[in-house]
C-alpha positions as CSV (number, residue, x, y, z in Angstrom):
1,M,118.4,83.4,68.1
2,R,117.8,85.5,71.3
3,I,120.5,85.8,73.8
4,L,119.5,87.0,77.0
5,V,122.4,88.8,78.7
6,I,122.2,89.4,82.5
7,N,124.2,92.2,84.6
8,P,124.1,90.8,87.7
9,N,124.1,93.8,89.3
10,T,121.6,96.7,89.5
11,T,123.2,99.4,87.6
12,A,121.4,100.1,84.6
13,S,124.5,102.4,82.8
14,M,126.3,99.6,83.2
15,T,123.7,97.2,81.6
16,A,123.8,99.3,78.9
17,K,127.4,99.5,78.6
18,I,126.7,95.5,78.3
19,G,124.3,95.4,75.6
20,E,125.9,97.6,73.3
21,A,129.5,95.1,73.7
22,A,126.9,92.4,73.2
23,Q,125.2,93.6,70.1
24,S,128.1,94.9,68.3
25,V,129.7,91.2,67.7
26,A,126.1,89.4,67.3
27,S,125.7,88.0,64.1
28,A,122.8,89.1,61.7
29,G,119.4,87.9,63.1
30,T,120.4,87.2,66.6
31,E,118.5,89.4,69.5
32,I,120.1,90.8,72.2
33,M,118.4,91.3,75.0
34,A,120.5,93.2,78.3
35,V,119.0,92.7,81.5
36,N,119.3,93.5,85.2
37,P,117.6,92.6,88.2
38,A,115.8,95.1,90.1
39,D,117.2,93.9,93.8
40,G,120.8,93.1,94.8
41,P,124.0,95.3,94.7
42,P,124.8,97.7,92.6
43,S,128.3,96.3,92.0
44,I,129.8,92.9,92.7
45,E,133.5,93.1,94.2
46,G,134.0,90.0,96.4
47,Y,132.4,86.9,98.0
48,F,129.7,88.8,99.7
49,D,128.3,90.8,96.8
50,E,127.7,87.9,95.2
51,V,125.7,85.6,97.4
52,F,122.8,88.7,97.3
53,A,123.4,88.6,93.4
54,V,122.4,84.7,92.6
55,P,118.7,85.1,93.3
56,G,118.3,88.0,90.8
57,I,119.8,86.2,87.8
58,I,117.8,83.4,88.8
59,A,114.6,85.3,88.9
60,E,115.7,86.8,85.3
61,M,116.1,83.9,83.6
62,G,112.9,83.0,84.7
63,K,111.4,85.8,82.9
64,A,112.8,84.8,79.9
65,P,112.7,80.6,79.5
66,A,112.2,81.1,75.5
67,A,116.0,82.4,75.1
68,D,118.0,80.4,73.2
69,A,121.2,81.0,75.1
70,Y,122.0,83.0,78.5
71,V,125.5,84.7,79.4
72,I,126.4,85.8,83.0
73,A,128.1,89.5,82.4
74,C,130.1,89.4,86.0
75,F,133.5,88.8,85.3
76,D,133.4,86.3,88.6
77,D,131.1,84.0,86.9
78,T,128.7,84.5,89.3
79,G,126.3,81.9,90.0
80,L,127.2,80.3,86.8
81,D,126.7,77.0,88.0
82,A,123.2,77.4,89.4
83,A,122.1,78.9,86.3
84,R,123.1,76.3,84.2
85,C,121.1,73.8,86.6
86,A,118.3,76.3,85.8
87,S,118.2,75.8,81.9
88,G,118.8,73.5,79.3
89,A,120.0,75.9,77.0
90,P,123.6,77.2,76.9
91,V,124.6,79.3,79.9
92,I,128.1,81.3,79.5
93,G,130.3,83.1,82.3
94,I,132.3,86.1,80.6
95,G,135.4,85.1,83.2
96,E,135.2,81.5,81.3
97,A,135.1,82.9,77.9
98,A,137.6,85.4,78.4
99,F,140.0,82.5,79.8
100,H,139.0,80.1,76.7
101,M,139.8,82.9,73.8
102,A,142.4,84.1,75.6
103,S,144.2,80.6,75.7
104,L,143.6,80.0,72.0
105,I,145.3,83.2,70.9
106,A,148.5,83.8,73.2
107,G,150.8,80.9,74.8
108,K,150.0,83.1,78.4
109,F,147.8,86.1,79.6
110,S,147.1,87.8,82.4
111,V,143.8,89.5,83.7
112,V,143.3,92.9,84.4
113,T,140.8,93.4,87.2
114,T,138.9,95.9,89.5
115,L,140.1,95.5,93.0
116,A,142.0,93.6,95.3
117,R,139.5,91.5,96.8
118,S,138.0,90.2,93.4
119,V,141.7,88.3,92.9
120,P,141.4,85.3,94.5
121,A,137.7,84.0,93.1
122,I,139.3,84.7,89.9
123,E,142.1,82.6,90.4
124,H,139.6,80.2,91.8
125,N,138.0,79.8,88.9
126,L,141.2,79.5,86.7
127,A,142.1,76.5,88.4
128,K,138.9,75.2,88.3
129,Y,138.4,75.8,84.4
130,G,141.7,74.0,84.2
131,L,143.7,77.6,82.9
132,A,145.4,78.2,85.8
133,S,148.9,77.2,84.0
134,R,147.8,79.9,81.0
135,C,147.6,82.5,83.4
136,A,150.6,84.6,84.1
137,K,148.9,86.7,86.7
138,V,145.8,88.2,87.7
139,R,146.3,91.6,88.9
140,S,144.0,94.7,90.2
141,S,144.1,98.0,89.0
142,E,142.0,99.2,92.1
143,V,139.5,100.3,90.3
144,A,136.2,100.4,91.9
145,V,133.6,98.9,89.6
146,L,131.5,101.6,89.9
147,E,134.3,104.1,89.0
148,L,133.9,102.7,85.3
149,E,130.6,104.5,85.2
150,R,131.3,107.8,86.7
151,P,132.7,110.7,84.2
152,G,135.8,112.5,84.3
153,S,137.1,109.3,86.6
154,N,140.5,108.4,85.7
155,A,139.8,104.6,85.8
156,R,140.8,103.7,82.0
157,H,144.6,105.5,83.0
158,R,145.0,103.3,86.0
159,I,143.3,99.9,84.3
160,S,146.3,100.7,81.1
161,Q,148.9,101.4,83.2
162,E,148.4,97.9,85.1
163,I,148.1,96.4,81.4
164,A,151.7,98.0,81.0
165,R,152.7,96.4,84.0
166,A,151.6,93.1,83.3
167,I,153.2,93.0,79.5
168,S,156.7,94.3,80.8
169,E,157.0,92.1,84.3
170,D,154.6,89.1,83.5
171,H,155.7,88.8,80.0
172,A,152.1,88.4,79.1
173,E,150.9,87.9,75.4
174,A,147.5,88.6,75.6
175,I,145.6,90.8,78.4
176,V,141.9,89.7,79.6
177,L,139.6,93.0,81.3
178,G,138.2,91.8,84.6
179,C,134.9,93.4,84.7
180,A,132.1,94.2,82.6
181,G,132.2,97.3,83.1
182,M,135.2,97.7,81.1
183,A,133.8,96.5,77.6
184,D,134.0,99.7,75.9
185,L,137.3,99.8,76.6
186,A,139.0,96.7,75.1
187,K,139.6,98.0,71.4
188,S,141.1,101.1,72.3
189,L,143.7,99.9,74.8
190,S,144.7,96.9,72.6
191,E,145.7,99.5,70.0
192,E,147.6,101.7,72.7
193,H,149.8,98.1,73.9
194,G,149.8,96.3,70.6
195,V,148.4,93.4,72.2
196,P,145.4,91.3,72.3
197,V,142.6,92.8,74.9
198,L,139.9,90.4,75.6
199,D,136.3,91.4,77.2
200,G,134.3,89.2,78.1
201,V,131.5,90.2,77.4
202,V,132.2,89.9,73.1
203,C,133.5,86.6,73.8
204,A,130.8,84.8,75.9
205,V,128.4,86.2,72.9
206,T,130.4,84.6,70.1
207,L,130.8,81.6,71.9
208,A,127.0,81.4,73.0
209,E,126.2,81.7,69.3
210,S,128.4,78.9,68.4
211,L,126.7,76.0,70.8
212,C,123.8,77.7,69.8
213,K,124.4,76.9,66.1
214,V,125.8,73.5,66.3
215,G,123.3,72.6,68.4
216,L,124.7,71.8,71.8
217,R,123.0,72.1,75.3
218,T,124.1,71.8,79.0
219,S,124.2,68.6,79.9
220,K,121.7,67.7,82.3
221,I,123.4,64.4,83.7
222,G,125.2,65.0,86.7
223,G,126.2,68.3,88.3
224,Y,123.7,70.6,85.8
225,A,120.9,68.4,86.7
226,A,117.7,70.2,87.2
227,P,116.6,71.2,90.5
228,R,114.6,68.9,92.4
229,G,110.8,70.9,92.6
230,K,110.7,71.8,96.0
231,Q,108.6,74.8,98.2
232,F,111.3,77.4,99.3
233,A,110.3,79.7,102.4
234,G,110.0,83.8,102.8
235,T,111.4,85.9,100.3
236,F,112.8,83.0,97.9
237,A,109.1,81.1,97.7
238,P,108.8,82.6,94.0
239,L,112.1,81.0,92.6
240,S,110.7,77.4,94.4
241,P,111.5,75.2,91.6
242,T,108.9,72.5,90.1
243,E,109.4,68.8,89.0
244,V,110.0,69.6,85.5
245,E,112.6,67.9,83.1
246,I,114.5,69.9,81.6
247,V,116.3,68.6,78.3
């Protein structure tokens, strides 16, 4: 089984961290390919950055058409719906994956993300996925995404403080980390606070493997139908969809 894990931003150090997290839970015989686009924002913090990351996601999928599944490793589930249109293989967003797994092990969970500007998008996704009632609160730690990559940063300490507040104030029974750049923190934070702390990367890889094992693929009836063939203009011409049925 081959799973393409796409970090939608261009920060290679974060891609390496994401790849390590993905490989740590992959089954024997599963090949993890962690990539990021060459063009786009170095981090995704809000709606504006998200728009410029989506073409890179589709381009990376196009480079690996034989992958058995794809993981979008941005907690906002950047470009997830578009990516599902682009392939018949399962496409899993790390946000949606983490929400579903948290709902299986806790009555209520809280999300601890990076900046406050990311909170509305996460809340929107929770409502879209039908899981808003299971989330006690979406909290921001006011840690910029790239701080997670900077040696000597106190980012972990600030995230830990927000987790403590979520447990005491929200009565959260589990914590979902709201950024792929936090992938390496989940285990130690869980041990520190005595509650399950979920990283979306490992959740998404696990779900992607499960879908492949039982032979489930993305439905091509309705909103996730393959894009109609047409010629795009200018910069996006190489991404022009062809009239090929995806099954």
